[in-house]
N, C-alpha and C positions, 0 to 999 in steps of 0.2 A: 503495501498501500503506499502510495506516493503521498508525501505531504510538502507544503511550499510553503515559505516565512521569508520574511524580508531580510533577517538575519539568522542565521543557523552557529549558534556558541557551541565547538565538541570540546567537550569538557564538563562536568557539574559541579565542581570546587569550588572553593570560594573564591577565587577567581573568574570561574565561568559564571557564576552568579552572579556577581557584583556586574560586569560587564553588561549581565541581563538585565539587572535592575537599571541602570545608567541606559540602556539602549530602549528601552519599553518607558523610560520618562521621556523619552523625545521621540513618543511617537511609534516606534519601529513592533511587527510585529515579530517577536525572537522564540527560536525553539532552541531548547539546551538538549544536548544529546548527551550519556553518560552511561560508560558500562556496566556501571555498578549503580549504586544507590547515589541521589542527590548529597555532596558533601561527605561521601563517605571514604575517600582518599585521605591525603595527609592533611585534612583543613580539621580530619577529625578529634585527636589527641594530644594535639601539640601544645605548646607550652602555652598559647595564647596571648602572646606578646603583643600591645599594641606599639612598636618603640622606634618614634625620629630618630631615638639616641643610636641605634644600628646605622649610622651612615657610613662607616669604615666597609669597603669591598673585601669579602674573602680574598680574592687575591691581594694580598699587601707585603709588602717588604718583610723579611723575616717568618714568613709563615713555609717557605719550603725550607729553610733550615731546622726550625720545628717539626715540619711533615715529617723530615725524613727522618729523626728519630721518634716520632709517632708511629711511622709504617713499620719500624722492627717492631712492634708490639700489638701482636693482635688484639689487643682491648684498650688501647689507646682511643684519647677523644675522635682522633681523626686516621681514619685507617683507607688504603687503597689496596682494596684484595689484588692479588698479580695474579693477570690474566693477559691474554694474547689476543687484544684487540683492536683495531685501526681505529677507531672512533676514538675508543681510550686515550690511545697515542695522542690525535692530534688535539685533545682537548688537553692533554695532560702540556703541551708544546705551548700552545696558547695560556693555558694558566700560568705558566713558568715566565713568559714575557711578559704578563700583566702585573706580575707582583715585583712592583715598582713605585718609586715615590711618586713619580709624576704621574702614574697611572691614579694613586691613592688623590693627589690632588685634585686630579679634574672628576675623581669620582663623588668624591664628599658633598660637594655643594648639589649637584641634582640627585644624590641619596637622603640629602637632607630636606631637598623643598618636594622632591615626590613626598617621603616619610610624613612634614608636616600637613602638607594639604590632604594626604589620605586620614589623620587624625582628626582635622576639621572636618574632613567630610562623616567620619564616623562617628563623630561626637553629635553632628547635625542628626543624624540617622536613628541614634540610640537615646535621644533625649527624652521627655515627656509624650508617652503617646507611642511611641516609635520604636524601633526594633529592642526587644527583651531578651539580650544575651550577658546580663550581669556584667555589664560595663564598668569598671572601677578606674578611676585617674587616682591611683596611691604613689604612683613613681614606679623605676626599678634602681634596684640595689645592685650593683657587683662585688661581691666578697674577695678580698685578698688576702692571702696567709704566708707569702713569700716575697725577699725581696725582686723578684723578677716579675709577679707580679702587679704589684706596688707599683713600681718602675711603669708597666704597660699602663697600668687605670691615670696615672699620673700623663705619660704621653697622651693619651686620651683624651683628658680634662683637658688639657692644654689645645689641642685641637677644637675639642668642642666649645669651650670659650672664644676662639678664632672665628669661629665660624657661626656663632650667635646660639650655639643649642646650650642651654639651664645644664649646670651639672654642679657639684659640689664634692667635695675630697672629704669621707668623717674618718673620724676617730671610733675603735672600737665601745668608746664609752656613748659617743653620737647614735650608734647604729643600735646597740643596746638597750638605750633608753626608746627609740623607734619600734624594737621589737622585745617587747618584755617577754613575753612566752616561751623562748628559745634562749639559753647560753649563747652568747657570741663568741666563737673559740678565733674566729677569724684576726688578722691582727688592725683592717681599716676596710675602707671598702668606697666607691664611688657612685652618687647617688645623681639619679637624671628625672627630677620632679615632674617633667612633663609626659612621662611615658605613663601607660594603661595597660591593663589585661582584662581578659572578657574568658567566658566558657566558649570556647568553638564549636563544639557542638552542638550549643545553644542558637550560637550564631548562625549557622549554615541551616540548621531547622527552620528558624523563625524567617529567614529571607526567603528560603524556600516557598513557605508557606504563602507570604506575601506574595510573593511572583506569581504564583499558581491564583491567587486571589485576583490580582491583576489583569488575569488574559494571558501568561506566557505559558509555555507547553514545555513542559520538565518531563522528558522521555528518558526515564531511566533503564537500565539493563539493553542497552542499544549501544554495543558496541561498533563503532566507526571502522569499518574493514580497508574501506579505499574512500578516497575523493573522485567523482565523474569531473572530468575537464573538457572544456572546447575552446579551443585559441589560447589565448594567457588568462582565459578564467577558469573558476570554479562555478560546477553548475551543480553537483548535488554531493550532498554525503550518503553513501551507500551502507547499510546496516544490514544485519540478517537478518532484520524485521520490515525492511524495504528502504527506498531510498526519501531524503530529506533536501527539496531542493531550494534554493535560497540565491538571492542577491546580492548577499556577503555573507562571508566566512571567517569567522574567529576560532584560531586555533589554541583553544585553553586546555590542553589534554597534558600538564605537568611534563613528569618525567617520560611520558607514551608518545610527548609531541613528536621526538624525532622520526621515530616507526611509523606515522601518517607523513610526515614532511620526506622523508624518502621514498616515497610512490610518487611525489612530485618531481622527483630528482633535485632535492634541495638536501644540504648536509648541514643540519642544524644540531651547533655542538651543545649538547646538554648529557651531563651524567646524573644517573638517579643517586642521589646522597641519603641511606639510610639512615632515618635517627628511629629512637627509641623512647618510649612512656611508658612510666606505670603510676598509674592514679589508684588509692584507696580510699574509703569515705573516712574523714577527719572534721571535725566539727572545733576542737580546740587543741593547743598546743603547736602550733603550726606558724611559718613566720606572717606578722604583719600587712607583708606586700612581696611582690614577685622579686627573685635575687637569681642573680648566676656568679656562680662558683669559679672563679678567675681560672685558677689553675687546671681544676677539672674540667672545665667547660660543659659543665652543668646547670641546669636550668631547673627552678622550683616555684610553682603557681600555687598561691592559697585562693582555692575557690569557693562558694560559701560553705558547700556542702562534701568538699572532697580536697585531696593534696596530691598534686602531680608534679611529679621529677621526670624529666625528661634530658637528653643527651646523645651525643655520639653524631659523628659526620664519618658513613660507611661508604665509598665507591665499591660497591662491589656489582653493579648491572641492576637491571628489572628484576628484584627478587627481593621479597617480602619474608622470606625465613626469618625465624629470631635467634639470633646467638647468644645462650643464657648467661653467657662469661662477660658477653656487654653489658649484657644490664646488669648485672653482678658488681660491674665495675662503677656503673652510674652511682650505685646505692652506697658502695662501700665509699665513696668521698663525704657524704653527707657528715658523717658525724666528725669530720675533720674542718668542720666549719663550722658548724653548729650543735647545740649538745639538744636531747630530747627528740632527735630524730635518728631511729635505728637504720639498719640493713633490715631485720627483723620484725619491723613495722610492717614492709612492704611484700611479705612472704606469701600473702595471700592477694597480691592486688592486680588490678588489670594491666596488662603486658600487652603493648601494642608496639607497631613498628611501620612505618612510612616511610615513602619515599618521596624525598624534596629535589625539583629539578636544579642542577645548578649550573650555570654557565661559567665556561674560562674567565670571564675576568669580574665575576661577582656583580655583576648588574642583569636585569631578566631584561626579556626581549617584548618589547611592546613597538609593533608597525607594521606597516605593511611591508608585504613581500616584495622585492623589486618585478621578478619574472611575473608574480602570478597578481595579478591587478585587484582582485574581489578579495585576497586571503592576509588576516590581519593575524598577528602572533600576541598573544599575552599570556607567556610560562617565562620558565626560568628563574621563578620569585626565590629559590632555596628554601631560606631560613625566614626570609620577609614574606611569606606569602599571605598572613592575615594581616599584617602591619600596610602592606601596597595592594591590597583588593582593590579598595573603592578608589584610590586615584587611577589605577591601570583601570577598572570600568569608565571612569569618566575622560581617560583619553580614548579609549576604543571608541566609545561614543561620540565623541569631537571628529575621529580619522571618519567614521560612517556619517556622519551631517556635513564632512568638508572642510571642519574647521581646523585651523593650525593647532594644536597644546602649545602652551606656554612651556615647555622642555626642550631642550638640545634632544631633538630625536636622534639624532646621526648618532648618539653614543646607544640608544634604546634599539639601535635598527638591529632586526634579525638577520639583515646581511651583512653585518659588519666581518664578520669571517667566513664571508664566501672569498 
């Protein structure tokens, strides 16, 4: 059975749903296709951060040396599973070339502006009468416990101040005052007061319900096998349950985006970065605000009824299997920073793994493809998918309407490595 829409969004994660939101607001008839349930990929059990403070791209000076040390340890925060793969090699070479001070300087203002606008959009959408997703504006705290960790936080604080992002270095005593329920064992921290957090499962659920109420077609269980083409345009997205024709198409399939791009003879450099989380019911004895454990690269998110711990970046292909020793490594870091949190607390927690689409330079792909006039990329957001989802949707809506987004689109171009 064939359907027709103005815009077909491929991917029903948080990025695809926000693309549908802003496209529908400007009057487009939108269909969203997803191989599974809406929002049930990496959007479901992540740390839930809305973080304009995440302005430093993953590809940055020092990450290569640190990564080489980590890659020797299969339970480290960053691990690349050895395998012969031409796409991985091409990605790794581009990643290495991007790990420069010049790249960071070019990237921080773009990521700052995207994050700030995204936070503004999300704040307006989650206000009174808006999307109820337990949106909480308490800021974000990075804890450090070593001299190296402190040095990294001091450098980040200096850069934040330089580009106008609010930040504050805190002593252990100041952190303890802010977090009375857990003994602080870290030596200090860096606080970003403008960051927020939410419950991602609630966000994608209420957003999907709102979209359906407004007439957006959400078609779950519709894996797109190929894109039907005519000339330099996409005609339809073909699934095992029929084709969906459209005037415009948005590729928002996360870590699966390169597979569809390949059918169009496009090489979209994205690697799937597996991350894990463990969630337990917990009402008390949890941090008052979200925290990142600097040296361990572990995120802790207090939600109203639960506590979530998340971490690791495992480049291992499109593989959702759970490696228990990597989960254990995340949990074992907790008591080094905070009292009242032990690995045993999480023995019966909900363990989850998700794949985050990682570009070689740490900047997402948002924009039209040069060789396909009606295909727009909205993928490659890595660990900041929730943070940048609203602004990504707004940019995609601008492109479909023929407006020029107010960003340096060449840095976001999906063709920048072709």
